[in-house]
C-alpha positions as CSV (number, residue, x, y, z in Angstrom):
1,M,0.0,0.0,0.0
2,S,1.4,3.4,-1.0
3,G,2.2,6.1,1.6
4,Q,-0.5,8.4,0.2
5,I,-3.2,5.7,0.4
6,K,-2.1,4.9,4.0
7,R,-2.5,8.6,4.8
8,W,-6.0,8.7,3.3
9,C,-6.9,5.6,5.3
10,R,-5.8,7.3,8.5
11,G,-7.8,10.3,7.4
12,L,-10.9,8.1,6.9
13,F,-10.3,6.5,10.3
14,S,-10.1,9.9,11.9
15,C,-13.4,10.8,10.2
16,L,-15.1,7.8,11.8
17,L,-14.0,9.0,15.2
18,V,-15.7,12.3,14.4
19,I,-19.0,10.6,14.6
20,L,-18.3,9.8,18.3
21,I,-17.1,13.3,19.1
22,L,-19.5,15.7,17.3
23,N,-23.1,16.2,18.1
24,T,-24.4,13.2,16.2
25,E,-28.0,13.7,17.1
26,A,-28.1,17.1,15.4
27,L,-26.0,15.8,12.5
28,A,-28.6,13.3,11.6
29,L,-31.4,15.9,11.2
30,D,-29.8,19.2,10.4
31,K,-28.4,20.2,7.0
32,R,-26.1,22.8,8.5
33,A,-24.6,20.2,10.8
34,S,-24.2,17.8,7.8
35,S,-22.3,20.6,6.0
36,A,-20.1,21.1,9.1
37,L,-19.3,17.4,9.1
38,S,-18.5,17.4,5.4
39,H,-16.0,20.2,5.7
40,Y,-14.6,18.7,8.9
41,I,-13.9,15.4,7.0
42,M,-12.1,17.3,4.3
43,A,-10.1,19.3,6.9
44,V,-9.0,16.1,8.6
45,M,-7.9,14.6,5.3
46,Y,-5.9,17.7,4.5
47,D,-4.3,17.6,7.9
48,E,-3.3,14.0,7.3
49,L,-1.7,15.0,4.0
50,N,0.1,17.9,5.8
51,D,-1.7,20.5,3.7
52,V,-2.2,22.8,6.6
53,N,-3.5,25.8,4.6
54,K,-6.3,23.8,3.0
55,A,-7.1,22.2,6.3
56,V,-7.5,25.7,7.9
57,Q,-9.9,26.7,5.1
58,E,-12.0,23.6,5.5
59,Y,-12.1,24.0,9.3
60,K,-13.3,27.6,8.8
61,Q,-16.0,26.4,6.5
62,A,-17.1,23.9,9.0
63,L,-17.3,26.6,11.7
64,K,-19.5,28.7,9.5
65,A,-22.1,25.9,9.7
66,D,-21.4,25.0,13.3
67,D,-19.6,27.8,15.1
68,G,-20.3,26.4,18.6
69,N,-18.4,23.2,18.0
70,S,-15.6,22.8,20.5
71,V,-13.8,20.0,18.6
72,I,-13.6,22.0,15.3
73,H,-12.2,25.0,17.2
74,L,-9.6,22.7,18.8
75,N,-8.5,21.2,15.5
76,L,-8.3,24.6,13.8
77,A,-6.1,25.8,16.7
78,S,-3.9,22.7,16.1
79,S,-3.5,23.7,12.4
80,Y,-2.6,27.3,13.4
81,I,0.1,26.0,15.7
82,K,1.5,24.0,12.8
83,N,1.7,27.3,10.9
84,N,3.2,29.0,13.9
85,E,0.2,31.4,14.1
86,I,0.1,31.3,17.9
87,K,-2.3,34.3,18.5
88,K,-4.9,32.7,16.2
89,A,-4.4,29.4,17.9
90,I,-4.9,30.9,21.3
91,K,-8.1,32.5,20.2
92,E,-9.5,29.2,18.9
93,L,-8.4,27.3,22.0
94,N,-10.3,29.8,24.2
95,L,-13.4,29.3,22.0
96,S,-13.0,25.5,22.2
97,A,-12.8,25.8,26.0
98,K,-15.8,28.1,26.1
99,F,-18.0,25.7,24.2
100,D,-16.9,22.7,26.2
101,P,-16.2,23.9,29.8
102,Q,-15.3,20.3,30.9
103,A,-12.7,19.8,28.2
104,I,-9.1,19.1,29.1
105,E,-7.2,19.4,25.8
106,P,-7.7,23.2,25.0
107,H,-6.5,24.2,28.5
108,A,-3.5,21.8,28.4
109,I,-2.4,23.2,25.0
110,L,-3.0,26.8,26.1
111,A,-0.8,26.1,29.1
112,L,2.0,24.8,26.8
113,L,1.7,27.9,24.5
114,Y,1.8,30.3,27.4
115,S,4.8,28.5,28.9
116,S,6.6,28.8,25.6
117,E,6.0,32.6,25.8
118,N,7.1,32.7,29.4
119,K,3.6,33.7,30.6
120,I,4.0,31.7,33.7
121,E,0.9,32.8,35.6
122,Q,-1.4,32.3,32.6
123,A,0.1,28.9,32.0
124,S,-0.3,27.9,35.6
125,L,-4.0,28.8,35.6
126,E,-4.6,26.8,32.4
127,Y,-2.8,23.8,33.8
128,E,-5.0,24.1,36.9
129,I,-8.2,24.0,34.9
130,A,-7.0,21.1,32.7
131,L,-6.0,19.0,35.8
132,T,-9.3,19.9,37.6
133,N,-11.3,18.7,34.6
134,A,-9.1,15.6,34.3
135,S,-9.7,14.8,37.9
136,R,-13.5,14.8,37.3
137,L,-13.0,12.2,34.5
138,Q,-10.6,10.1,36.6
139,P,-11.4,10.8,40.3
140,E,-9.1,8.1,41.6
141,N,-6.0,9.0,39.5
142,V,-3.4,10.0,42.1
143,D,-1.0,11.4,39.5
144,I,-3.5,14.0,38.3
145,Y,-3.9,15.2,41.9
146,K,-0.2,15.3,42.4
147,S,0.2,17.5,39.4
148,L,-2.7,19.7,40.5
149,G,-1.1,20.0,44.0
150,A,2.1,21.1,42.5
151,I,0.3,23.8,40.5
152,Y,-1.4,25.0,43.7
153,L,2.0,25.2,45.4
154,Q,3.4,27.2,42.5
155,Q,0.5,29.6,42.8
156,K,0.9,29.7,46.6
157,K,-2.7,28.5,47.0
158,F,-1.8,26.7,50.2
159,K,-5.3,25.8,51.4
160,E,-6.2,24.3,48.0
161,A,-2.9,22.4,48.0
162,E,-3.6,21.1,51.5
163,K,-7.0,19.7,50.4
164,T,-5.5,18.1,47.3
165,Y,-2.7,16.3,49.2
166,R,-5.2,15.2,51.9
167,L,-7.3,13.8,49.0
168,I,-4.2,11.9,47.7
169,L,-3.6,10.4,51.2
170,G,-7.3,9.3,51.3
171,L,-6.6,7.4,48.1
172,L,-3.1,6.3,48.9
173,P,-2.3,6.6,52.7
174,T,1.3,5.4,52.3
175,D,2.4,8.1,49.9
176,A,5.5,9.7,51.4
177,Q,5.6,12.5,48.9
178,A,2.1,13.7,49.9
179,H,3.2,13.9,53.5
180,F,6.3,15.8,52.5
181,Y,4.4,18.4,50.6
182,L,1.8,18.7,53.4
183,G,4.8,19.4,55.7
184,S,6.0,22.1,53.4
185,I,2.5,23.6,53.2
186,Y,2.1,23.7,57.0
187,E,5.6,25.4,57.2
188,E,4.4,28.1,54.8
189,L,1.2,28.5,56.9
190,K,3.4,28.9,60.0
191,D,2.1,25.8,61.7
192,R,5.5,24.2,62.6
193,G,3.9,21.5,64.8
194,K,1.9,20.1,61.9
195,A,4.8,20.5,59.5
196,E,7.1,18.4,61.8
197,E,4.3,15.8,62.2
198,E,3.9,15.4,58.4
199,L,7.6,15.3,57.7
200,K,8.2,12.6,60.3
201,K,5.4,10.6,58.7
202,A,7.2,10.9,55.3
203,L,10.4,9.7,56.9
204,E,8.7,6.7,58.5
205,L,7.4,5.7,55.1
206,K,10.7,6.5,53.3
207,P,13.7,6.7,55.6
208,D,16.1,7.7,52.8
209,Y,13.9,10.5,51.5
210,H,16.7,13.1,51.3
211,E,14.4,16.1,50.6
212,T,12.6,15.4,53.8
213,L,15.7,14.7,55.8
214,N,17.1,18.1,54.8
215,Y,13.8,19.9,55.2
216,L,13.1,18.6,58.7
217,G,16.7,19.1,59.7
218,Y,16.6,22.7,58.6
219,L,13.4,23.3,60.5
220,Y,15.1,22.0,63.7
221,V,18.1,24.3,63.0
222,E,15.8,27.3,62.5
223,A,14.0,26.5,65.8
224,E,17.4,25.8,67.5
225,K,16.2,22.5,68.8
226,N,17.2,18.8,68.3
227,L,20.4,20.0,66.7
228,D,22.2,16.7,67.0
229,Q,19.3,15.0,65.3
230,A,19.2,17.8,62.7
231,E,22.9,17.3,61.9
232,A,22.4,13.6,61.5
233,M,19.6,14.1,59.1
234,I,21.3,16.8,57.0
235,R,24.5,14.7,56.8
236,K,22.4,11.7,55.7
237,A,20.8,13.9,52.9
238,L,24.3,15.0,51.9
239,L,25.5,11.4,51.6
240,I,22.8,10.9,49.0
241,E,23.3,14.3,47.2
242,P,26.7,15.6,48.2
243,D,26.7,18.6,45.7
244,N,23.2,19.9,46.7
245,G,23.7,23.6,47.5
246,A,20.5,23.7,49.6
247,Y,21.7,20.8,51.8
248,I,25.2,22.3,52.2
249,D,23.5,25.6,53.2
250,S,21.6,23.7,55.9
251,L,24.8,22.3,57.3
252,G,26.5,25.7,57.2
253,W,23.5,27.3,59.0
254,L,23.7,24.6,61.6
255,Y,27.4,25.4,62.2
256,F,26.4,29.1,62.5
257,K,23.7,28.3,65.1
258,Q,26.4,26.3,67.0
259,G,28.8,29.2,66.9
260,K,31.3,27.4,64.6
261,L,31.9,30.4,62.4
262,K,34.9,29.1,60.5
263,E,33.0,25.9,59.5
264,A,29.8,27.9,58.8
265,I,31.6,30.3,56.4
266,Q,33.4,27.4,54.7
267,E,30.1,25.5,54.0
268,L,28.1,28.6,53.0
269,E,30.7,29.7,50.6
270,K,30.6,26.3,49.0
271,A,26.8,26.5,48.9
272,V,26.7,29.8,47.0
273,D,29.1,28.4,44.5
274,L,26.6,25.7,43.7
275,L,23.3,27.5,44.1
276,E,22.5,31.2,43.7
277,D,19.8,31.7,46.3
278,P,18.9,34.8,48.3
279,V,18.5,32.8,51.5
280,I,22.0,31.3,51.2
281,Y,23.6,34.7,50.6
282,D,21.7,36.1,53.6
283,H,23.1,33.3,55.8
284,L,26.6,33.9,54.5
285,G,26.2,37.7,55.3
286,D,25.2,36.8,58.8
287,A,28.2,34.5,59.2
288,Y,30.6,37.2,57.9
289,Q,29.1,39.9,60.1
290,K,29.4,37.7,63.2
291,A,33.0,36.9,62.2
292,G,33.7,40.7,62.1
293,D,34.0,41.0,58.3
294,R,31.6,43.9,57.6
295,E,32.6,44.3,54.0
296,K,31.9,40.7,53.0
297,A,28.7,40.8,55.0
298,G,27.5,43.8,53.1
299,L,28.4,42.3,49.7
300,S,26.6,39.0,50.6
301,W,23.4,40.8,51.8
302,Q,23.5,43.0,48.7
303,K,23.7,39.9,46.5
304,S,20.8,38.4,48.5
305,L,18.7,41.5,47.8
306,E,19.5,41.4,44.1
307,L,18.2,37.9,43.9
308,G,15.2,38.6,46.2
309,P,14.3,42.4,46.2
310,D,11.4,42.1,48.6
311,Q,13.4,40.9,51.6
312,E,12.7,43.6,54.2
313,Q,14.9,42.0,56.9
314,V,17.9,41.9,54.5
315,K,17.3,45.6,53.7
316,K,17.3,46.4,57.4
317,K,20.6,44.6,57.8
318,I,22.2,46.6,55.0
319,E,20.8,49.8,56.5
320,N,22.1,49.0,59.9
321,L,25.5,48.2,58.4
322,N,25.7,51.4,56.4
323,G,24.0,53.6,58.9
324,S,21.5,54.9,56.3
325,P,18.3,53.6,54.6
326,I,18.7,51.8,51.3
327,S,16.7,53.1,48.3
328,N,15.5,51.3,45.2
329,S,17.8,53.5,43.1
330,K,20.8,52.4,45.2
331,L,19.9,48.8,44.7
332,Q,19.6,49.3,40.9
333,N,23.0,51.1,40.8
334,Q,24.7,48.3,42.8
335,K,23.4,45.7,40.4
């Protein structure tokens, strides 16, 4: 069988699938719907033959007969994407979603398009809708809820994230990852008692869970309690990932809390070489200041502020060091 005939067969097979997707009840009785189907069939065939321009024209003709059809708008968007006409594709995807509010595909594709344009907030919202709709179709699919929980965390919707991970544990009580994320959520909500409880449960289920080992160890260091236990957990995490800058920062911060400034500075300098993070530079600035090196302390805090401009505590540290308030123009000039 020639390649062209194979493509036509695939096109015909796709057309048969249309019967299941389109509004078949209306198609049987309505001439306009019948016209929409005819143009749709032609569009699918042109798509299979990679003749995108003709496919677009046929999809448009189909929409003239049935403008409220979500599937036709979705397929037209797909053709626009092939032609790199992203704005037109986004318009059609939004129409597809409008005419089928429970659909998954238009929101998922919109999320990918927005991500490619670095429109992170819009992408995140579209992913959320797609995953919420998917969860209605597959209410016991744990992976869907995990993805949805991750989106909520990215959006800082901590209450919604908490409900999602609780739902996961209702379906799969032994999921260590769900306990880990619940621990991080409770830490964000300033409930350290619940955070510690969830992180401990994660470690009971998965003793070598290095993210949890570091997280709980760091919480103990911050609270200045159970420091011997914290050190053991952080070192165990580092055995698993020895070049993890966040874990090295935890060890350096532990040394700082213990008053071991030489060791603290050594570890924190190593951490900033591996990971540019405002918290690590803040820690390094504190260590330099306590060691009496004001110049290096100021430079470290300044770097921290460049990476995270909204840190009021770091601004105050710089102001106290310099003896004058720091302005936004100063910050820009120092960049």
